[in-house]
Backbone as CSV, one residue per row, in Angstrom:
resi,resn,N_x,N_y,N_z,CA_x,CA_y,CA_z,C_x,C_y,C_z
1,UNK,19.465,12.372,53.989,18.539,11.489,53.402,18.859,10.628,52.008
2,UNK,18.562,9.308,51.964,19.198,8.613,50.730,18.274,8.395,50.057
3,UNK,17.909,9.244,48.723,16.583,8.851,47.984,17.483,8.085,46.974
4,UNK,15.710,6.842,46.853,15.645,5.480,45.713,16.655,5.846,44.819
5,UNK,17.091,4.538,44.176,18.144,5.234,42.652,17.047,4.332,42.352
6,UNK,16.667,5.313,40.636,15.170,4.559,39.346,16.617,3.645,38.714
7,UNK,16.370,3.355,38.550,16.521,2.490,37.722,15.829,2.260,35.939
8,UNK,16.508,2.421,35.061,15.796,3.310,33.714,15.046,1.886,33.444
9,UNK,13.586,2.416,32.797,12.611,1.139,32.408,13.612,0.539,31.516
10,UNK,12.956,-0.378,30.780,12.967,-1.467,30.035,12.075,-1.731,28.941
11,UNK,11.734,-1.517,27.711,10.652,-1.544,27.423,10.505,-2.766,26.372
12,UNK,10.362,-3.841,26.835,9.707,-5.370,26.548,9.125,-5.466,25.377
13,UNK,9.160,-5.670,24.143,8.371,-6.195,23.396,8.058,-7.339,23.730
14,UNK,6.543,-7.571,23.437,5.257,-8.637,23.233,5.676,-10.062,22.492
15,UNK,5.777,-11.093,22.940,6.258,-11.852,21.928,5.304,-12.006,20.870
16,UNK,3.673,-11.463,20.690,2.983,-11.831,19.254,3.726,-10.313,18.358
17,UNK,4.234,-8.879,19.224,4.459,-7.995,18.342,5.760,-8.338,17.292
18,UNK,7.001,-8.786,17.822,7.856,-9.441,17.976,7.736,-9.762,16.142
19,UNK,6.862,-10.983,16.476,6.531,-11.598,15.688,5.865,-11.142,14.792
20,UNK,4.428,-10.016,15.038,4.278,-9.668,13.461,5.340,-8.784,12.622
21,UNK,6.121,-8.290,13.601,7.541,-6.891,13.045,8.808,-8.244,11.935
22,UNK,8.163,-9.322,12.796,8.923,-10.673,11.325,8.476,-10.588,10.155
23,UNK,7.267,-10.836,10.613,6.097,-11.523,9.443,6.559,-10.179,8.450
24,UNK,6.557,-8.703,8.582,6.218,-8.173,7.856,7.287,-7.277,6.835
25,UNK,8.962,-7.973,7.957,10.096,-7.608,7.433,9.883,-8.688,6.662
26,UNK,9.513,-9.689,6.541,9.731,-11.368,4.970,8.996,-11.104,4.775
27,UNK,7.609,-9.554,4.378,6.649,-9.650,3.150,7.088,-8.877,1.994
28,UNK,7.971,-7.670,3.261,9.041,-6.867,2.420,10.267,-7.616,1.759
29,UNK,10.631,-7.626,1.666,11.366,-8.590,1.579,10.946,-9.254,0.268
30,UNK,10.134,-10.207,0.737,9.367,-11.374,-0.792,8.678,-10.226,-2.194
31,UNK,8.738,-9.105,-1.245,7.706,-8.418,-2.117,8.382,-7.266,-2.850
32,UNK,9.485,-6.800,-2.285,10.783,-5.605,-2.728,11.968,-6.451,-3.650
33,UNK,11.833,-8.011,-3.511,12.946,-9.196,-3.809,12.777,-9.266,-5.350
34,UNK,12.317,-8.878,-6.004,11.655,-9.411,-7.383,12.101,-7.860,-8.334
35,UNK,11.605,-6.491,-7.175,12.454,-5.495,-7.694,14.018,-5.146,-8.343
36,UNK,14.457,-5.816,-7.180,15.555,-5.382,-6.587,16.388,-6.660,-7.465
37,UNK,15.746,-7.406,-8.098,16.079,-8.469,-9.549,15.962,-7.991,-10.435
38,UNK,15.064,-6.951,-10.494,14.795,-6.717,-11.697,15.913,-5.299,-12.528
39,UNK,16.116,-4.348,-11.251,17.029,-4.122,-11.296,18.655,-4.045,-11.259
40,UNK,18.639,-5.031,-10.523,20.421,-5.792,-10.624,20.023,-6.253,-11.907
41,UNK,19.337,-7.548,-12.869,19.808,-7.822,-14.210,19.708,-7.102,-14.405
42,UNK,18.898,-4.972,-14.693,18.817,-4.115,-15.685,20.942,-3.341,-16.202
43,UNK,22.041,-4.172,-15.000,22.520,-3.402,-15.074,23.628,-3.995,-14.900
44,UNK,23.079,-5.030,-14.947,24.506,-6.629,-15.844,24.785,-6.536,-17.069
45,UNK,25.871,-7.328,-17.396,26.051,-7.543,-18.397,26.023,-8.769,-19.035
46,UNK,25.823,-9.561,-20.467,24.772,-10.351,-21.322,25.410,-11.383,-20.474
47,UNK,26.878,-11.802,-20.140,27.059,-12.787,-19.982,26.503,-13.502,-18.665
48,UNK,26.694,-12.277,-17.030,26.748,-12.020,-16.487,24.030,-13.125,-16.833
49,UNK,23.861,-12.696,-17.134,21.962,-12.201,-17.548,21.888,-14.458,-17.734
50,UNK,22.393,-14.413,-18.502,22.443,-15.645,-19.291,23.522,-17.360,-18.216
51,UNK,23.755,-16.796,-17.157,25.084,-17.598,-16.497,23.487,-18.333,-16.270
52,UNK,24.422,-19.398,-15.921,23.899,-21.046,-15.022,23.507,-21.144,-14.381
53,UNK,24.081,-19.883,-13.167,25.162,-19.825,-11.618,24.688,-17.939,-11.072
54,UNK,22.770,-17.898,-11.501,23.167,-16.316,-11.262,23.229,-15.934,-9.691
55,UNK,23.691,-14.519,-9.712,24.463,-13.873,-8.331,23.794,-12.973,-7.767
56,UNK,22.991,-13.035,-6.616,22.184,-11.336,-6.568,23.401,-10.339,-6.432
57,UNK,23.984,-10.374,-6.941,25.151,-9.085,-7.317,25.686,-9.006,-8.559
58,UNK,26.523,-8.103,-8.900,27.010,-7.820,-9.781,28.600,-7.021,-9.429
59,UNK,29.697,-7.364,-9.644,31.084,-7.346,-10.016,31.137,-6.224,-10.695
60,UNK,30.954,-6.099,-12.070,31.653,-5.224,-13.436,29.557,-4.600,-13.438
61,UNK,28.728,-3.822,-13.140,27.537,-2.895,-13.306,28.191,-2.532,-15.115
62,UNK,26.853,-2.584,-15.729,27.221,-1.833,-17.532,26.095,-1.101,-18.100
63,UNK,26.259,-0.155,-18.369,24.631,1.037,-18.864,24.409,0.583,-20.227
64,UNK,24.967,-0.259,-20.852,24.819,-1.934,-22.351,22.735,-1.521,-22.295
65,UNK,21.868,-2.373,-21.471,20.919,-2.552,-21.821,20.236,-0.737,-22.030
66,UNK,20.320,0.650,-21.106,20.003,1.170,-21.236,20.032,2.033,-21.772
67,UNK,21.911,2.171,-22.550,21.040,2.679,-23.504,20.613,1.933,-25.047
68,UNK,20.466,0.794,-24.975,19.694,-0.723,-26.378,18.449,0.015,-25.997
69,UNK,17.910,0.174,-24.730,16.113,0.529,-24.451,16.484,2.276,-24.791
70,UNK,17.516,3.211,-25.060,16.983,4.776,-25.488,17.753,5.144,-26.116
71,UNK,18.352,4.028,-27.386,18.890,3.500,-28.519,17.899,3.508,-29.333
72,UNK,16.246,3.594,-29.530,15.180,2.870,-29.676,14.312,4.621,-30.181
73,UNK,14.791,4.256,-31.928,13.722,5.772,-31.962,12.023,5.871,-31.334
74,UNK,11.223,4.577,-30.836,10.277,5.349,-30.750,9.960,5.095,-29.681
75,UNK,10.872,4.998,-28.294,10.603,4.742,-27.082,10.242,5.587,-26.631
76,UNK,10.644,7.211,-26.537,10.165,8.605,-26.515,9.661,8.736,-26.983
77,UNK,8.371,8.470,-27.626,7.555,8.611,-28.063,6.495,7.300,-27.249
78,UNK,7.202,6.309,-26.753,5.826,5.302,-26.351,6.250,6.017,-24.990
79,UNK,6.978,6.117,-24.795,6.455,7.823,-22.822,5.781,8.174,-22.838
80,UNK,6.019,8.627,-24.377,5.193,10.490,-24.206,3.433,9.825,-24.349
81,UNK,3.078,9.214,-25.171,1.900,8.680,-25.339,1.725,8.023,-23.797
82,UNK,2.122,7.131,-23.326,1.749,6.867,-21.950,1.753,7.950,-20.706
83,UNK,2.786,8.919,-20.936,2.038,10.334,-20.134,-0.056,10.426,-20.199
84,UNK,0.238,10.813,-21.533,-0.831,11.472,-22.087,-2.216,10.406,-21.918
85,UNK,-1.930,9.364,-21.668,-2.612,8.468,-21.620,-3.277,8.208,-20.056
86,UNK,-2.005,8.066,-19.409,-2.476,7.939,-18.057,-2.918,9.140,-17.277
87,UNK,-2.415,10.636,-17.489,-2.389,11.583,-17.464,-4.076,12.060,-17.822
88,UNK,-4.696,11.290,-18.620,-6.183,11.610,-19.149,-6.787,10.984,-17.857
89,UNK,-6.394,9.775,-18.122,-7.609,9.318,-17.547,-7.165,9.520,-16.083
90,UNK,-6.302,9.346,-15.153,-6.455,9.803,-14.791,-6.899,11.315,-13.769
91,UNK,-6.819,12.163,-14.726,-7.880,13.745,-14.111,-9.940,12.945,-15.137
92,UNK,-9.337,12.340,-15.894,-11.336,13.121,-16.515,-11.786,11.781,-14.824
93,UNK,-11.022,10.628,-15.037,-11.750,9.741,-13.774,-11.951,10.442,-12.914
94,UNK,-11.539,11.641,-12.287,-10.691,12.030,-10.579,-12.017,12.629,-10.670
95,UNK,-12.849,13.657,-12.115,-13.688,15.059,-11.830,-14.916,13.912,-11.570
96,UNK,-15.293,13.135,-12.872,-16.628,12.213,-12.664,-16.700,11.807,-11.704
97,UNK,-15.077,11.211,-11.194,-16.384,10.556,-10.212,-16.864,11.381,-9.227
98,UNK,-16.100,11.898,-8.784,-16.948,13.523,-7.384,-17.769,13.784,-7.781
99,UNK,-17.803,14.055,-8.711,-18.997,14.175,-9.403,-20.539,13.635,-9.342
100,UNK,-19.695,12.182,-9.922,-20.529,11.458,-9.849,-20.827,10.690,-8.527
101,UNK,-20.265,10.695,-7.103,-19.786,10.620,-6.102,-21.049,11.884,-4.804
102,UNK,-21.017,12.698,-5.726,-21.689,13.978,-5.034,-23.229,13.283,-5.236
103,UNK,-23.707,12.888,-6.111,-24.831,13.420,-7.081,-25.409,11.667,-6.471
104,UNK,-25.065,10.924,-5.760,-25.234,9.631,-5.211,-25.476,9.600,-3.777
105,UNK,-24.511,10.397,-3.466,-24.485,10.777,-1.753,-25.724,12.178,-1.652
106,UNK,-25.471,13.335,-2.004,-26.708,13.764,-1.743,-27.719,14.458,-1.783
107,UNK,-28.012,13.073,-2.760,-29.394,13.619,-3.983,-29.789,12.465,-3.796
108,UNK,-30.752,12.508,-3.990,-32.444,11.026,-3.857,-32.647,11.097,-4.959
109,UNK,-33.109,10.149,-5.616,-33.401,9.468,-6.871,-33.837,8.446,-6.797
110,UNK,-34.473,7.812,-8.349,-35.283,5.977,-7.851,-33.971,5.811,-8.708
111,UNK,-34.126,4.320,-8.505,-32.836,3.453,-8.616,-30.965,3.991,-8.155
112,UNK,-31.031,4.625,-7.074,-29.903,4.864,-6.651,-29.305,3.777,-6.184
113,UNK,-29.358,3.334,-5.339,-29.510,1.752,-4.629,-29.109,0.671,-5.819
114,UNK,-29.330,0.807,-6.956,-29.746,-0.042,-7.864,-28.699,-0.191,-8.154
115,UNK,-27.922,1.823,-9.000,-27.415,2.578,-9.494,-25.740,1.946,-8.825
116,UNK,-25.949,1.624,-7.112,-24.784,1.908,-6.902,-24.302,0.126,-6.394
117,UNK,-25.052,-0.825,-6.867,-24.726,-1.869,-6.818,-24.417,-2.532,-8.015
118,UNK,-24.854,-1.713,-8.904,-24.219,-1.581,-11.067,-22.335,-1.709,-10.626
119,UNK,-22.551,-0.444,-9.882,-20.763,0.025,-9.519,-19.816,-1.042,-8.642
120,UNK,-20.505,-1.844,-8.000,-19.523,-3.337,-7.567,-19.784,-4.382,-8.450
121,UNK,-20.663,-4.677,-8.948,-20.853,-5.384,-9.767,-20.115,-5.461,-11.476
122,UNK,-19.920,-4.752,-11.487,-19.222,-4.244,-12.642,-17.045,-4.177,-12.450
123,UNK,-17.077,-4.471,-10.930,-16.060,-4.438,-10.463,-15.394,-5.614,-10.503
124,UNK,-16.487,-6.834,-10.295,-15.918,-7.882,-9.719,-15.887,-8.945,-11.938
125,UNK,-16.199,-7.644,-13.137,-16.287,-8.258,-13.773,-14.613,-7.810,-14.501
126,UNK,-14.115,-9.912,-15.489,-12.348,-9.540,-15.379,-12.383,-8.504,-16.165
127,UNK,-11.249,-8.119,-16.863,-11.446,-7.590,-17.619,-10.893,-8.348,-19.043
128,UNK,-10.713,-10.035,-18.374,-10.079,-10.430,-20.384,-11.666,-10.577,-20.846
129,UNK,-13.121,-10.860,-20.355,-13.910,-11.512,-21.118,-14.398,-10.373,-21.469
130,UNK,-14.220,-8.621,-21.047,-15.194,-7.840,-21.765,-13.642,-7.959,-23.044
131,UNK,-12.513,-7.825,-23.275,-11.604,-7.258,-24.298,-12.199,-7.394,-25.259
132,UNK,-13.230,-8.315,-26.236,-12.857,-9.123,-27.498,-14.336,-8.248,-27.653
133,UNK,-15.632,-7.961,-27.036,-16.234,-6.938,-26.983,-16.108,-5.588,-27.045
134,UNK,-14.985,-5.319,-26.160,-14.515,-3.534,-26.478,-14.397,-3.846,-27.709
135,UNK,-12.658,-4.808,-28.484,-12.512,-4.285,-29.346,-13.930,-3.766,-31.116
136,UNK,-15.113,-4.794,-30.821,-15.290,-4.698,-31.821,-16.868,-3.132,-32.124
137,UNK,-16.638,-2.910,-30.187,-17.043,-1.598,-29.734,-16.135,-0.373,-30.477
138,UNK,-15.061,-0.824,-30.511,-14.183,0.442,-31.050,-13.586,0.341,-32.156
139,UNK,-13.501,-0.663,-32.991,-14.083,-0.619,-34.414,-15.185,-0.310,-35.308
140,UNK,-16.144,-0.275,-34.667,-17.993,0.011,-34.896,-16.983,2.375,-34.692
141,UNK,-16.535,2.505,-33.518,-16.782,3.561,-33.042,-15.073,4.719,-34.343
142,UNK,-14.555,3.271,-35.280,-13.298,3.782,-35.600,-12.131,4.420,-34.959
143,UNK,-12.484,3.728,-33.229,-11.586,4.456,-32.567,-9.834,2.959,-32.467
144,UNK,-10.358,1.766,-34.267,-8.920,1.544,-33.201,-7.830,2.160,-33.575
145,UNK,-6.151,1.935,-33.466,-5.402,2.312,-33.441,-4.663,4.063,-33.135
146,UNK,-6.180,3.925,-32.629,-5.921,5.803,-31.592,-5.675,5.784,-29.872
147,UNK,-4.697,6.693,-29.407,-5.117,6.744,-27.902,-6.024,6.890,-27.272
148,UNK,-7.401,6.844,-27.805,-9.187,7.035,-27.575,-9.344,5.468,-27.116
149,UNK,-8.512,4.996,-27.798,-9.311,3.850,-27.798,-8.261,2.485,-26.105
150,UNK,-7.422,3.605,-25.695,-6.896,3.417,-24.306,-7.708,3.674,-23.368
151,UNK,-8.022,4.952,-24.180,-8.840,6.349,-22.291,-9.373,6.274,-22.035
152,UNK,-10.578,5.879,-23.086,-11.612,5.712,-23.230,-12.033,3.836,-21.898
153,UNK,-11.571,2.358,-22.559,-12.188,2.158,-21.731,-10.850,1.804,-19.701
154,UNK,-10.112,2.774,-20.183,-9.583,2.596,-18.626,-10.232,3.560,-17.779
155,UNK,-10.958,4.540,-18.154,-12.176,5.707,-17.513,-13.115,4.730,-17.619
156,UNK,-13.368,4.147,-18.022,-14.975,3.402,-17.208,-14.548,2.498,-16.868
157,UNK,-12.973,1.657,-17.139,-12.578,0.791,-15.030,-12.809,1.308,-14.227
158,UNK,-11.747,2.535,-13.758,-11.693,3.542,-13.227,-12.893,3.835,-12.172
159,UNK,-13.684,3.996,-12.708,-15.220,5.204,-12.373,-16.033,4.511,-11.323
160,UNK,-15.646,2.846,-11.390,-16.782,2.480,-10.705,-15.894,2.144,-9.114
161,UNK,-15.045,1.726,-9.370,-13.925,1.734,-7.916,-14.440,3.005,-7.510
162,UNK,-13.566,4.179,-7.826,-13.442,5.493,-7.889,-15.032,5.866,-7.125
163,UNK,-16.284,5.501,-7.943,-17.488,6.121,-7.260,-17.061,5.468,-6.030
164,UNK,-16.962,4.524,-5.815,-17.820,4.065,-3.935,-16.485,4.182,-3.588
165,UNK,-15.850,4.710,-3.652,-14.690,4.673,-2.196,-14.770,6.823,-2.092
166,UNK,-14.854,7.578,-3.081,-15.045,8.351,-3.035,-17.071,8.512,-2.456
167,UNK,-17.673,7.942,-2.541,-19.215,7.605,-2.008,-18.527,8.305,-0.193
168,UNK,-18.297,8.013,0.597,-17.472,7.206,1.957,-16.374,8.986,2.372
169,UNK,-16.224,9.396,0.752,-15.277,10.428,1.501,-16.822,12.569,2.186
170,UNK,-17.073,11.860,0.533,-17.966,13.335,0.137,-19.574,12.964,1.339
171,UNK,-20.009,12.114,1.937,-20.740,11.177,2.539,-20.378,11.507,3.940
172,UNK,-19.077,11.686,3.829,-18.583,11.562,6.151,-18.116,13.127,6.113
173,UNK,-19.001,14.442,5.091,-18.805,15.923,5.209,-19.852,16.475,5.502
174,UNK,-20.012,16.767,7.189,-21.356,16.654,7.193,-22.402,18.006,6.320
175,UNK,-23.952,17.361,6.606,-24.789,18.689,6.319,-24.861,19.423,6.240
176,UNK,-24.363,19.863,8.022,-24.833,21.168,8.286,-23.341,22.264,7.681
177,UNK,-21.929,21.462,7.479,-21.055,22.888,6.477,-22.307,23.010,5.529
178,UNK,-22.505,22.306,4.682,-22.969,22.562,4.239,-24.534,23.726,4.309
179,UNK,-25.303,23.588,4.557,-26.488,24.323,4.911,-25.659,26.057,5.060
180,UNK,-24.894,25.400,6.346,-23.561,26.855,6.206,-23.767,27.456,5.585
181,UNK,-22.739,26.965,4.497,-22.331,27.468,2.723,-23.148,28.169,2.482
182,UNK,-24.530,27.469,2.281,-26.182,28.112,1.665,-26.690,29.970,2.391
183,UNK,-25.876,29.353,4.035,-26.984,30.312,4.530,-26.049,31.572,4.644
184,UNK,-24.539,30.932,4.117,-23.667,32.286,3.787,-23.897,32.833,2.381
185,UNK,-24.563,32.903,1.712,-24.861,33.013,0.276,-23.590,31.906,-1.564
186,UNK,-23.627,30.981,-0.511,-22.526,30.646,-2.096,-23.804,30.035,-2.007
187,UNK,-23.769,29.559,-3.758,-24.352,28.618,-4.799,-24.044,27.369,-3.925
188,UNK,-24.632,26.448,-4.890,-23.872,25.023,-5.500,-22.859,24.696,-5.914
189,UNK,-22.848,25.183,-6.360,-21.183,24.997,-7.945,-20.078,25.595,-7.320
190,UNK,-20.363,26.786,-6.313,-19.098,26.976,-4.668,-19.052,26.320,-4.554
191,UNK,-20.096,26.135,-3.781,-19.896,24.744,-2.022,-19.679,23.746,-2.479
192,UNK,-19.310,23.363,-4.228,-19.044,21.674,-4.569,-18.025,22.502,-4.913
193,UNK,-17.050,23.010,-5.811,-15.788,22.851,-5.901,-14.860,23.698,-4.552
194,UNK,-14.974,24.596,-4.150,-14.896,25.935,-3.010,-14.575,25.006,-1.631
195,UNK,-15.333,23.820,-1.372,-15.466,23.586,0.292,-15.427,21.891,0.081
196,UNK,-16.216,21.001,-1.416,-16.681,19.832,-0.837,-14.999,19.913,-1.777
197,UNK,-15.101,20.432,-2.662,-13.909,19.410,-2.864,-12.307,19.295,-2.381
198,UNK,-12.315,20.605,-1.848,-10.915,20.576,-0.858,-11.128,19.258,-0.494
199,UNK,-12.021,18.941,1.019,-12.151,18.302,2.322,-12.316,16.837,0.976
200,UNK,-12.892,16.998,-0.286,-12.269,14.940,-0.457,-11.331,15.052,-1.736
201,UNK,-10.695,16.038,-1.500,-9.568,16.071,-2.294,-8.745,14.388,-1.781
202,UNK,-8.111,14.030,-0.901,-7.276,13.295,-0.474,-7.786,11.401,-1.102
203,UNK,-8.819,11.805,-0.883,-9.452,10.727,-1.251,-9.527,11.008,-3.245
204,UNK,-9.349,11.502,-3.426,-9.439,12.002,-4.765,-7.864,11.197,-6.182
205,UNK,-6.721,11.717,-4.395,-5.848,11.622,-5.010,-5.452,9.594,-4.655
206,UNK,-6.133,9.313,-3.382,-6.017,7.763,-3.395,-6.488,7.023,-4.441
207,UNK,-7.678,7.899,-5.273,-7.490,6.872,-6.145,-7.493,6.980,-7.452
208,UNK,-6.520,8.085,-8.172,-6.093,8.243,-8.677,-4.196,7.297,-8.956
209,UNK,-4.719,7.292,-7.786,-2.735,5.997,-8.339,-3.126,5.029,-8.377
210,UNK,-4.683,4.171,-7.641,-4.762,3.518,-8.662,-4.897,3.184,-10.221
211,UNK,-5.534,3.948,-10.453,-6.018,4.176,-12.301,-4.705,4.729,-12.760
212,UNK,-4.034,4.824,-12.060,-2.575,5.534,-12.278,-2.004,4.234,-12.613
213,UNK,-1.829,3.912,-11.645,-0.956,2.319,-11.876,-1.769,1.725,-13.047
214,UNK,-2.807,1.070,-12.699,-3.791,0.046,-14.188,-3.482,1.296,-15.146
215,UNK,-3.212,1.902,-15.877,-3.685,2.167,-16.784,-1.345,2.654,-17.051
216,UNK,-1.141,2.728,-16.501,0.618,3.582,-17.101,0.941,1.519,-17.269
217,UNK,0.968,1.060,-16.530,0.876,-0.909,-17.082,0.096,-1.418,-17.786
218,UNK,-0.325,-0.918,-18.135,-1.513,-1.771,-19.435,-0.590,-1.709,-20.680
219,UNK,-1.130,-3.124,-20.605,-0.967,-4.343,-21.928,-2.223,-5.381,-22.340
220,UNK,-2.905,-5.653,-22.224,-3.709,-6.541,-22.885,-4.454,-5.660,-24.051
221,UNK,-5.566,-3.938,-23.314,-6.085,-3.250,-24.383,-4.422,-2.745,-25.387
222,UNK,-3.175,-2.364,-24.805,-3.019,-1.700,-25.894,-2.700,-2.714,-26.837
223,UNK,-2.072,-3.804,-26.518,-1.431,-4.664,-27.320,-2.724,-5.497,-28.119
224,UNK,-4.344,-5.284,-27.737,-5.687,-5.393,-28.940,-6.512,-4.212,-29.337
225,UNK,-6.164,-3.161,-28.697,-6.633,-1.648,-30.149,-5.600,-1.196,-30.668
226,UNK,-4.198,-1.314,-30.522,-3.088,-0.892,-30.928,-2.622,-1.926,-32.128
227,UNK,-3.475,-2.065,-33.669,-2.532,-3.182,-34.351,-1.763,-2.958,-34.958
228,UNK,-1.625,-1.299,-36.070,-1.113,-1.119,-36.998,-0.291,-0.151,-36.943
229,UNK,-0.382,1.176,-36.380,0.203,2.208,-36.034,0.686,1.325,-35.193
230,UNK,1.568,1.575,-35.145,3.073,1.648,-34.225,2.610,2.841,-33.583
231,UNK,2.705,4.041,-33.898,3.200,6.071,-33.524,2.404,6.097,-32.805
232,UNK,1.396,4.793,-31.878,-0.005,5.056,-31.029,0.778,3.981,-30.084
233,UNK,1.636,3.540,-30.287,1.303,2.530,-28.675,2.250,2.664,-27.199
234,UNK,2.237,2.797,-26.399,2.505,2.686,-25.327,3.708,2.331,-24.984
235,UNK,4.177,2.164,-23.613,5.818,2.371,-22.543,5.924,0.547,-22.240
236,UNK,4.352,-0.317,-22.808,4.634,-1.579,-22.009,4.805,-2.209,-23.317
237,UNK,4.651,-2.362,-24.261,4.952,-2.226,-26.401,5.956,-1.891,-26.822
238,UNK,7.186,-1.209,-26.015,8.862,-1.450,-26.429,8.650,-2.242,-25.368
239,UNK,8.562,-3.465,-24.677,9.161,-4.677,-24.378,8.571,-5.496,-25.372
240,UNK,8.259,-5.330,-26.344,7.877,-6.477,-27.086,9.391,-5.967,-27.912
241,UNK,9.792,-5.520,-28.188,11.068,-4.699,-28.946,11.880,-5.725,-28.739
242,UNK,12.317,-6.191,-26.642,13.799,-6.805,-26.817,13.242,-7.965,-26.956
243,UNK,11.588,-8.748,-26.475,12.437,-9.953,-26.717,11.472,-10.003,-28.023
244,UNK,12.103,-10.945,-28.126,11.599,-12.050,-29.850,12.658,-13.587,-28.841
245,UNK,10.838,-14.267,-29.199,10.689,-16.032,-29.150,12.252,-16.729,-28.871
246,UNK,13.044,-16.740,-29.836,14.617,-17.496,-30.159,15.218,-16.705,-29.449
247,UNK,16.318,-15.426,-29.284,16.941,-14.905,-28.615,15.843,-12.961,-27.966
248,UNK,15.807,-13.483,-26.569,14.830,-11.901,-26.065,16.256,-11.420,-25.850
249,UNK,16.068,-10.674,-25.197,16.937,-9.935,-24.899,16.856,-8.990,-23.358
250,UNK,17.069,-10.633,-22.667,16.586,-9.806,-20.526,17.085,-8.650,-20.415
251,UNK,18.138,-8.027,-21.063,19.130,-6.779,-20.758,18.049,-5.797,-20.621
252,UNK,17.840,-5.909,-22.444,16.786,-4.952,-22.197,15.190,-4.740,-21.774
253,UNK,14.746,-5.632,-21.621,13.765,-5.638,-21.381,13.284,-5.532,-19.868
254,UNK,14.258,-5.878,-18.841,14.537,-5.596,-17.460,14.734,-4.002,-17.500
255,UNK,16.128,-3.363,-18.273,15.815,-1.816,-18.777,14.414,-1.395,-18.100
256,UNK,14.824,-1.295,-20.091,12.648,-1.372,-19.987,12.041,-0.937,-19.081
257,UNK,11.813,-2.816,-17.859,11.066,-2.428,-16.743,11.462,-1.782,-15.750
258,UNK,12.583,-1.665,-15.486,12.610,-0.277,-14.900,12.442,1.114,-14.898
259,UNK,12.897,1.531,-16.366,12.065,3.055,-17.091,11.089,3.320,-16.620
260,UNK,10.430,2.442,-16.992,9.027,2.093,-16.559,8.091,2.293,-14.953
261,UNK,9.544,1.544,-14.239,8.819,1.660,-12.861,9.130,3.562,-12.646
262,UNK,9.979,4.584,-12.761,10.804,5.650,-12.822,8.918,5.962,-12.668
263,UNK,8.613,6.655,-13.646,7.374,7.325,-12.936,6.529,6.945,-11.735
264,UNK,6.418,5.846,-11.914,5.230,4.921,-10.935,5.772,5.672,-9.439
265,UNK,7.647,5.578,-10.026,7.812,6.242,-7.896,7.585,7.644,-7.737
266,UNK,7.797,8.277,-8.838,7.736,9.746,-8.985,6.360,10.664,-8.400
267,UNK,5.102,9.498,-9.259,3.996,9.859,-8.685,3.454,9.257,-7.239
268,UNK,4.422,8.369,-7.327,4.607,8.189,-5.346,4.560,8.352,-4.509
269,UNK,5.514,9.719,-4.644,6.324,10.357,-4.165,5.677,11.770,-3.843
270,UNK,5.548,12.332,-4.702,4.661,13.552,-5.108,2.957,13.163,-4.775
271,UNK,2.825,12.119,-4.165,1.120,12.179,-3.401,1.342,11.672,-1.892
272,UNK,2.416,11.030,-1.294,2.528,10.169,-0.768,1.879,10.445,0.463
273,UNK,2.122,12.034,0.883,1.238,12.507,2.008,-0.378,12.766,2.128
274,UNK,-0.406,12.797,0.364,-2.019,12.720,0.336,-3.036,11.231,0.288
275,UNK,-1.662,10.409,-0.054,-2.298,8.861,-0.126,-2.516,8.941,1.450
276,UNK,-1.800,8.875,2.610,-1.874,8.695,3.291,-3.311,8.525,4.221
277,UNK,-3.585,9.929,4.368,-4.456,10.713,4.302,-5.843,9.852,3.639
278,UNK,-5.512,10.028,2.453,-6.380,9.410,1.535,-7.237,7.955,2.197
279,UNK,-5.950,7.229,2.403,-6.328,5.536,3.069,-6.782,5.744,4.139
280,UNK,-6.361,7.102,5.012,-7.050,6.784,7.412,-8.069,7.059,6.858
281,UNK,-8.596,7.456,5.872,-10.114,8.357,6.268,-10.765,9.213,5.504
282,UNK,-11.903,9.870,6.092,-12.471,10.379,5.336,-12.934,11.744,6.430
283,UNK,-13.050,12.930,6.492,-12.894,13.887,7.101,-14.171,13.329,8.488
284,UNK,-13.869,14.267,9.124,-15.566,13.754,10.251,-15.535,14.407,11.144
285,UNK,-17.064,14.762,11.155,-17.508,15.892,11.891,-16.853,16.576,13.031
């Protein structure tokens, strides 16, 4: 008995899917090209950087730009200041946002809806419009030329987005779970930190990424609030050392920018799994 010959099924991709993949690839190339050019310029010799005919490659890579960056006396201090400011903002804003999101989700009180709307309105105000009022506020509190003048504003600007995002995660945790915990003898504090906190932790990671990036790359507040005490400056201010209007050191600028990017990449690698689950949704009943 002859059995029919089965041909392997060829999976034909639909034209719209091919177009979507090609568009995604094109967008990825456009987004990644400035980063590639930054790293390439950091390894180029000075002659190629200043050439009138730039090429997207180099045959003579050099570490001279990185030597000039790490040769700066204050570069290590700037790096540590940035880590301290970004780390404090991430931890403080995450804890405060978690408690605030729990309060506006689990409790009923007057002006609760008004408070949530104010969180949205706060995100619409441009940072540049508040820089001058914040400068006078920090001056009156005696916080100019201190890291506190960078930490406090970034916590304030990170909280509205973090609270609004975490509210969805807290709301997705079923109230039956909370009632069961109380029946088993758990206090409100124990439920908050041992049950609710681990469940909304992916959301905390997602909001922490945005807080870390905005704080780490901040130049406006660092330039406005750190006036005379350069020992309190952060890493973005190190770029000014290499940028001079008459004779800018573009190799040093690109090398310093590359070094600034490394902690962000490390942070993404450490939290990427939690970040995907945090952006994908909240806990479901």
